[in-house]
C-alpha distance (Angstrom), angle and dihedral (degrees) to the residues before:
residue distance angle dihedral
M1 . . .
T2 3.78 . .
H3 3.78 113.7 .
H4 3.80 120.4 -139.9
T5 3.80 120.4 -143.0
I6 3.78 110.0 -143.4
T7 3.79 134.7 178.9
I8 3.79 118.3 -122.7
A9 3.80 128.1 -168.5
A10 3.80 115.9 -174.8
G11 3.80 93.4 -161.9
D12 3.78 126.6 -163.9
G13 3.80 139.5 -48.5
I14 3.80 108.9 7.2
G15 3.81 90.1 -1.1
P16 3.82 97.9 99.4
E17 3.83 92.1 48.8
I18 3.79 96.9 49.6
M19 3.81 91.7 41.6
T20 3.82 89.9 53.9
A21 3.80 90.0 51.3
V22 3.80 92.8 48.0
R23 3.79 93.6 47.0
G24 3.79 89.6 51.6
I25 3.80 90.5 54.5
L26 3.82 93.3 46.3
E27 3.79 90.8 50.4
A28 3.81 93.4 45.7
A29 3.81 88.7 52.0
K30 3.81 88.0 53.6
C31 3.78 93.8 -122.7
P32 3.83 107.9 -179.8
L33 3.79 95.5 -121.7
I34 3.79 133.9 139.7
Y35 3.80 114.7 -159.6
E36 3.79 129.5 -142.2
E37 3.78 110.5 -173.9
V38 3.80 124.9 -148.5
E39 3.78 130.9 -179.4
V40 3.78 116.0 -128.4
G41 3.75 133.6 157.9
E42 3.78 132.8 39.1
K43 3.82 98.8 6.3
A44 3.80 91.2 49.3
Y45 3.80 90.7 48.1
L46 3.78 93.0 50.6
A47 3.81 90.6 46.3
G48 3.80 88.2 63.7
H49 3.81 102.7 -92.1
S50 3.81 102.6 129.5
S51 3.83 94.4 -160.4
G52 3.81 94.5 49.5
I53 3.81 96.4 -112.9
T54 3.80 131.8 93.7
P55 3.82 125.0 -134.2
Q56 3.81 89.3 -112.6
A57 3.80 90.7 54.1
W58 3.80 90.0 48.9
D59 3.80 90.2 56.7
I60 3.81 92.3 54.1
V61 3.81 94.7 42.7
R62 3.80 91.3 51.7
K63 3.81 92.5 47.3
N64 3.81 98.8 57.0
P65 3.82 128.5 62.2
V66 3.80 96.9 -126.4
L67 3.79 140.9 28.1
L68 3.81 120.3 -154.4
K69 3.79 105.3 -161.0
G70 3.78 135.4 -174.4
P71 3.82 124.1 -147.9
I72 3.80 119.8 -65.8
T73 3.81 132.6 -140.7
T74 3.81 113.2 -142.6
P75 3.83 110.0 -158.4
Q76 3.77 116.5 -119.1
G77 3.77 118.5 -103.9
S78 3.78 136.4 57.4
G79 3.77 124.6 -62.7
Y80 3.80 97.3 52.4
K81 3.80 117.0 111.1
S82 3.79 124.0 -152.8
L83 3.79 108.7 -96.2
N84 3.80 91.4 -154.9
V85 3.80 92.9 54.1
T86 3.81 90.4 45.1
L87 3.80 92.2 51.9
R88 3.80 93.9 45.5
K89 3.78 95.6 49.8
T90 3.80 99.5 36.5
L91 3.80 94.2 48.1
G92 3.81 95.5 40.3
L93 3.81 94.5 -117.1
F94 3.79 93.4 171.6
A95 3.82 101.2 169.1
N96 3.79 127.9 56.8
V97 3.81 109.8 -165.3
R98 3.79 118.5 -165.5
P99 3.84 117.7 179.2
C100 3.80 110.6 -164.4
R101 3.80 119.3 -173.9
T102 3.77 133.2 158.6
Y103 3.79 126.5 -122.3
A104 3.80 100.6 -154.6
P105 2.92 134.1 -162.0
F106 3.80 90.3 19.5
V107 3.81 96.7 52.3
A108 3.80 119.1 40.0
T109 3.80 115.1 -107.5
Q110 3.78 139.5 144.3
H111 3.80 91.2 -138.7
A112 3.79 112.1 59.4
G113 3.79 111.3 -172.8
M114 3.80 95.6 27.2
D115 3.82 112.7 149.8
V116 3.81 112.1 165.0
V117 3.80 129.7 158.5
V118 3.81 118.1 -157.8
V119 3.81 115.4 -157.0
R120 3.79 108.3 -166.1
E121 3.80 128.7 -170.7
N122 3.77 102.9 -118.9
E123 3.81 111.1 -166.6
E124 3.80 112.3 40.5
D125 3.81 141.0 40.3
L126 3.81 119.5 71.6
Y127 3.81 87.8 -27.6
A128 3.79 88.9 77.4
G129 3.80 80.3 90.9
I130 3.82 96.2 -140.1
E131 3.80 103.8 151.6
H132 3.78 134.8 158.4
R133 3.77 139.5 179.7
Q134 3.79 102.4 -137.9
T135 3.79 104.1 173.8
V136 3.78 138.2 3.5
D137 3.80 89.3 -88.3
V138 3.79 105.7 31.7
F139 3.81 135.7 70.2
Q140 3.81 124.3 -180.0
C141 3.80 137.7 -156.2
L142 3.81 117.8 -170.9
K143 3.80 120.0 -135.5
I144 3.81 107.3 -145.5
I145 3.82 118.0 -165.4
T146 3.82 120.8 168.5
I147 3.78 132.7 -165.5
P148 3.84 95.0 -128.6
G149 3.80 93.1 45.4
T150 3.79 91.5 48.6
E151 3.79 94.7 46.9
K152 3.79 91.4 48.4
I153 3.81 96.8 52.6
I154 3.81 95.4 42.0
R155 3.79 93.8 48.4
Y156 3.81 88.9 47.7
A157 3.81 90.5 52.9
F158 3.81 92.4 49.7
D159 3.80 91.8 47.7
Y160 3.81 90.6 47.8
A161 3.80 90.7 52.6
R162 3.80 92.7 47.2
N163 3.81 95.3 45.2
N164 3.81 94.0 47.8
G165 3.78 98.5 47.6
R166 3.79 94.9 -108.2
K167 3.79 119.0 158.3
K168 3.78 106.4 -159.5
I169 3.80 138.6 36.1
T170 3.80 125.9 -168.6
C171 3.81 125.7 -162.6
L172 3.83 114.1 -150.7
V173 3.82 116.4 -158.5
K174 3.81 143.1 140.7
D175 3.79 95.9 -128.9
N176 3.79 93.7 143.0
I177 3.82 87.4 73.0
M178 3.83 106.1 20.8
K179 3.78 95.1 45.7
L180 3.82 97.3 169.6
T181 3.82 103.3 40.8
D182 3.79 102.8 30.8
G183 3.80 87.1 29.4
L184 3.81 89.4 60.9
F185 3.81 90.0 51.2
A186 3.82 93.6 50.0
D187 3.81 94.2 43.3
T188 3.81 91.1 49.8
F189 3.80 89.9 50.1
R190 3.80 91.0 53.2
R191 3.81 93.1 45.5
L192 3.81 97.3 47.4
G193 3.79 90.8 40.3
E194 3.80 89.3 70.7
E195 3.82 86.9 72.0
Y196 3.83 90.2 61.2
P197 3.82 104.4 54.6
E198 3.81 93.8 161.4
L199 3.83 92.5 64.3
E200 3.80 125.1 82.9
K201 3.82 107.3 -127.3
N202 3.78 134.9 -169.0
V203 3.80 140.7 161.2
Q204 3.81 120.6 -137.7
I205 3.78 134.6 -178.6
I206 3.80 108.6 -104.0
D207 3.81 97.2 -126.0
I208 3.79 98.0 55.0
G209 3.81 89.6 34.4
T210 3.80 91.2 57.9
A211 3.79 90.5 48.2
R212 3.79 91.0 51.1
V213 3.81 91.6 47.9
A214 3.80 89.6 53.6
V215 3.81 94.3 47.5
N216 3.81 101.8 35.7
P217 3.82 112.6 9.7
K218 3.80 92.0 165.5
Q219 3.81 90.0 77.5
Y220 3.83 88.2 67.3
D221 3.78 129.2 73.4
V222 3.82 111.4 166.2
I223 3.81 120.6 6.1
V224 3.80 122.9 -164.8
T225 3.78 120.5 -171.1
L226 3.79 147.1 143.4
N227 3.78 126.1 -72.2
L228 3.81 103.4 -93.6
Y229 3.79 95.3 37.9
G230 3.79 89.9 46.7
D231 3.78 92.6 50.9
I232 3.78 90.2 55.3
I233 3.78 100.6 39.8
S234 3.81 94.6 45.3
D235 3.81 88.9 57.9
V236 3.81 89.4 47.8
T237 3.80 91.8 52.8
A238 3.80 92.5 44.2
E239 3.79 91.7 51.8
L240 3.81 90.8 49.0
T241 3.80 89.9 61.0
G242 3.80 89.6 66.1
S243 3.80 102.7 -97.0
V244 3.80 138.6 21.6
G245 3.80 83.3 -138.2
L246 3.81 88.1 76.9
A247 3.82 99.9 53.7
G248 3.78 124.2 96.6
S249 3.77 125.4 -162.5
A250 3.79 137.2 -153.6
N251 3.79 125.5 -159.9
V252 3.79 104.5 -163.5
G253 3.79 126.4 -159.3
E254 3.77 133.2 172.7
R255 3.82 93.7 -106.0
I256 3.82 107.2 7.9
S257 3.80 129.8 32.4
M258 3.80 132.4 -169.8
F259 3.80 127.0 -147.5
E260 3.79 120.6 -164.3
A261 3.78 145.6 153.4
I262 3.79 113.6 -101.3
H263 3.80 96.8 -138.9
G264 3.78 126.7 89.0
S265 3.79 130.8 -100.2
A266 3.86 93.5 -96.3
P267 3.83 95.6 -153.7
D268 3.82 89.9 -174.2
L269 3.83 88.6 67.4
A270 3.79 96.8 42.1
G271 3.79 115.0 125.8
K272 3.82 93.9 7.6
D273 3.83 98.3 100.8
M274 3.81 89.5 -125.4
A275 3.80 105.3 111.0
N276 3.79 123.0 111.5
P277 3.84 109.4 -125.7
T278 3.82 93.7 -166.9
A279 3.81 97.4 102.4
L280 3.80 92.7 53.0
L281 3.80 90.3 43.1
Q282 3.81 90.7 51.7
S283 3.81 87.5 51.0
A284 3.80 90.1 50.7
V285 3.81 89.6 51.2
M286 3.81 89.2 53.6
M287 3.80 87.7 49.6
L288 3.80 91.5 53.7
V289 3.80 91.2 51.7
H290 3.81 89.2 48.7
L291 3.81 89.5 53.1
G292 3.79 91.8 50.6
L293 3.81 94.1 -105.3
S294 3.80 95.4 124.0
A295 3.82 95.1 146.3
H296 3.79 91.7 56.5
A297 3.81 90.0 45.9
E298 3.80 91.4 52.7
T299 3.81 92.2 49.3
I300 3.80 92.1 53.2
Q301 3.80 96.4 41.6
N302 3.80 92.9 49.8
A303 3.81 90.5 48.3
L304 3.82 88.5 52.8
L305 3.81 89.7 52.1
C306 3.80 90.8 49.8
T307 3.80 89.9 52.1
L308 3.81 91.2 52.0
E309 3.81 90.6 47.0
D310 3.80 91.3 51.2
G311 3.81 89.6 56.1
L312 3.80 98.9 -117.1
H313 3.78 98.5 144.5
T314 3.78 137.6 167.6
G315 3.77 117.5 -125.5
D316 3.81 96.7 -93.7
I317 3.83 92.5 63.8
F318 3.83 100.5 25.9
R319 3.83 114.4 126.7
E320 3.78 128.0 -179.5
G321 3.79 110.6 -117.8
V322 3.81 93.6 20.8
S323 3.78 105.8 49.8
T324 3.79 117.4 65.1
Q325 3.79 98.1 -162.0
R326 3.80 137.2 12.4
V327 3.81 106.5 -135.1
G328 3.76 136.3 -177.5
T329 3.79 129.7 -127.1
R330 3.80 95.6 -85.1
A331 3.80 95.3 44.8
F332 3.80 92.0 47.5
G333 3.79 90.8 53.4
A334 3.80 90.8 47.2
A335 3.82 90.8 50.6
I336 3.81 90.8 54.9
I337 3.80 90.7 49.6
E338 3.81 90.2 52.1
R339 3.80 89.8 55.2
L340 3.81 98.8 48.4
G341 3.79 107.5 131.8
R342 3.79 94.4 26.9
A343 3.81 125.8 113.2
P344 3.81 124.5 -139.0
Q345 3.80 117.2 -107.7
T346 3.82 101.7 -154.3
L347 3.78 106.6 18.7
P348 3.83 115.8 68.1
I349 3.80 115.3 -89.1
V350 3.78 109.3 -111.5
K351 3.80 123.3 -120.9
F352 3.80 121.1 177.5
S353 3.78 128.5 -155.2
S354 3.79 117.7 -125.7
A355 3.82 91.7 -151.2
T356 3.79 117.0 108.4
A357 3.78 132.8 -155.9
K358 3.79 114.1 -106.2
T359 3.78 123.7 -148.4
Q360 3.77 119.7 -140.6
P361 3.81 125.3 -142.3
Y362 3.76 113.6 -101.8
V363 3.79 115.6 -116.8
R364 3.78 110.4 -160.0
P365 3.82 109.8 -135.0
S366 3.79 121.3 -125.3
V367 3.80 103.9 -109.4
K368 3.81 130.6 168.7
R369 3.82 109.9 -128.0
E370 3.81 118.1 -162.8
L371 3.80 129.8 -179.4
C372 3.80 113.0 -126.2
G373 3.79 106.5 159.9
V374 3.77 147.9 -23.9
D375 3.78 137.2 -118.7
L376 3.79 110.0 -143.2
F377 3.79 116.5 -166.3
I378 3.78 110.4 -146.5
C379 3.78 130.6 -161.7
E380 3.79 107.7 -142.1
E381 3.81 125.0 152.1
N382 3.81 94.6 -162.3
S383 3.79 105.0 96.0
D384 3.84 96.9 -157.0
P385 3.83 107.1 109.2
E386 3.80 93.7 -166.8
L387 3.79 93.0 55.6
L388 3.82 92.1 47.1
A389 3.81 91.8 47.4
S390 3.82 90.9 51.5
K391 3.81 89.8 50.5
L392 3.81 92.2 48.7
N393 3.80 93.6 46.5
A394 3.78 91.4 51.4
A395 3.81 92.7 47.6
S396 3.82 95.4 46.4
A397 3.80 97.4 45.5
G398 3.80 112.5 139.5
T399 3.82 94.8 13.6
L400 3.81 114.8 62.5
K401 3.80 135.5 -16.9
L402 3.79 125.2 -114.5
K403 3.82 105.8 -124.5
L404 3.78 102.5 176.9
M405 3.79 145.2 -23.3
T406 3.79 127.5 -140.7
N407 3.78 133.0 -173.9
R408 3.82 116.8 -154.9
G409 3.81 86.5 -12.3
V410 3.82 95.9 -54.7
K411 3.81 119.1 116.5
V412 3.80 111.1 -115.2
W413 3.82 99.5 164.9
P414 2.95 133.7 75.4
D415 3.78 103.8 22.2
G416 3.78 97.4 -2.3
F417 3.80 125.1 163.0
P418 3.81 123.1 -113.6
E419 3.83 90.0 -135.8
T420 3.83 92.3 67.0
F421 3.80 111.9 105.9
C422 3.81 113.0 -131.5
T423 3.79 131.0 -160.2
D424 3.81 127.1 -162.8
H425 3.83 92.4 -87.8
W426 3.82 119.8 89.0
R427 3.79 129.9 -178.2
C428 3.80 107.7 -147.6
R429 3.81 117.9 -170.5
F430 3.81 116.6 -152.2
V431 3.81 123.3 -170.6
H432 3.81 139.7 169.7
T433 3.80 113.4 -56.3
E434 3.82 89.5 -124.3
M435 3.80 94.9 58.3
T436 3.79 114.5 117.5
P437 3.82 106.6 -130.7
S438 3.80 94.5 -153.7
A439 3.83 97.5 49.0
Q440 3.81 112.6 125.3
P441 2.90 116.5 -128.0
P442 3.81 92.7 24.0
V443 3.82 115.6 -110.3
Y444 3.81 112.1 -152.9
P445 3.84 115.9 -156.2
I446 3.81 113.9 -142.3
L447 3.81 119.6 -100.5
D448 3.79 134.4 -146.1
G449 3.80 105.7 -119.8
A450 3.80 92.0 -132.8
V451 3.79 90.1 70.6
I452 3.80 94.6 71.9
P453 3.83 96.9 61.8
R454 3.82 87.7 47.5
L455 3.79 90.5 52.1
M456 3.79 91.9 48.5
K457 3.81 91.1 51.1
Q458 3.79 90.6 50.5
L459 3.80 90.5 51.9
H460 3.79 91.6 45.5
D461 3.80 91.0 51.5
A462 3.82 88.1 51.5
G463 3.82 90.9 54.9
I464 3.80 95.5 -106.3
D465 3.82 114.5 145.8
V466 3.83 112.2 -138.1
V467 3.83 108.7 -165.1
K468 3.81 100.1 174.3
T469 3.80 141.2 7.7
E470 3.79 132.0 -155.3
N471 3.78 118.2 -173.6
L472 3.79 116.3 -140.5
Y473 3.80 116.2 -134.6
L474 3.77 139.3 -174.8
F475 3.81 115.1 -141.9
D476 3.79 110.4 -155.4
G477 3.78 85.8 -22.8
Q478 3.83 94.7 -52.2
R479 3.79 121.7 116.7
G480 3.78 114.6 -102.2
F481 3.82 91.9 -164.8
S482 3.77 137.2 58.2
L483 3.76 121.1 -103.0
G484 3.76 116.9 -113.5
Q485 3.78 119.4 -112.8
G486 3.79 108.0 -72.9
E487 3.81 93.1 6.2
């Protein structure tokens, strides 16, 4: 049998204890694995590595196909970057997969029979971390959504559902408000969904979708969503199962993938033989399936279910009258080993598919891009829109025409309301002088790009502080920007 060399990182806090328990189970199940250990986390941070990983560890992580990682402690204070975010983005781990199922009646839950998988986009969205303070009043975080990133995660989610015998997939977005970014995600879901006719598909707004997940998770099967929404809803689903200490997690990339528990390092429990290793073990099971070792994964997962059925529970899930024995980390691992080869009697026997999702190369479409305007963001403490508009019109004369002004996304000129609260940050939309303001739908004449630097110089010479610019483009004649309120 071919052996697979994998990277393991025990992590901090309870990490070494639960990793020892998991390794013992993997070895007892005769999984054909060779381990290369690396040290990441708190010690690496305190040794001066701001991302929590040394160059030597990077070399090993990048060499092997998978990383099995325990929880990490990030020291308090500025200057320390999230190791998880660093690993996900640097290694191209585009898909976070979080299976969340309940184990009633053996683990307490309000939702017996829940079995939901959350597939979360893992690299983009607001988690791109591009933030700026632009004025005294205003801070900004950019939401970055790309066509290739969106296609990759949605196709992965559809393939996951198909390969694992799932029946339904739900896309959660906020495309009624963010019509371009979340709209792209929803439109891509609908388009790619046509290739999977056997699956039931629907799109829901994230707010009501999250509420429905919390109240009735059994109506969901596979959920695919953007990074921030997925971060939140995957914790909701994990908590609904009875404990985040039960949920494993996969971070899948095209060449390297990372498998980790979702809970923290719990330093207050470290060294006390109290931690539940189930989440890391569930992650290791996902890793085995990813490596094509589905039979070994099934053996371990079914032994875990037998242990839960027999009432041998760690303190976080122990219940009087249901549990038969409160056990520590080591004893829980030993109980699973004793049950290798057994099948659960009440909980469903687990069978894993050996099929894997395949990414497809992105082919950039041929699209005509034409400049038709610019949004200039102005810092101005005077909160009178009419006075600012007069100043801008005078400064821009002969170059471009001021079409509208908004403050925090609300139109304040022309025809604004005096009740609208304004900060010192104004979005000012300039278009071609020949554009007809009242045309419906708006028709944007094309601009020469040289006009924008000229406009900015005119504003600068007039003492107007431009803090940010966003060019407005047409793509094959279609707007690549949202209309302002009332535009």
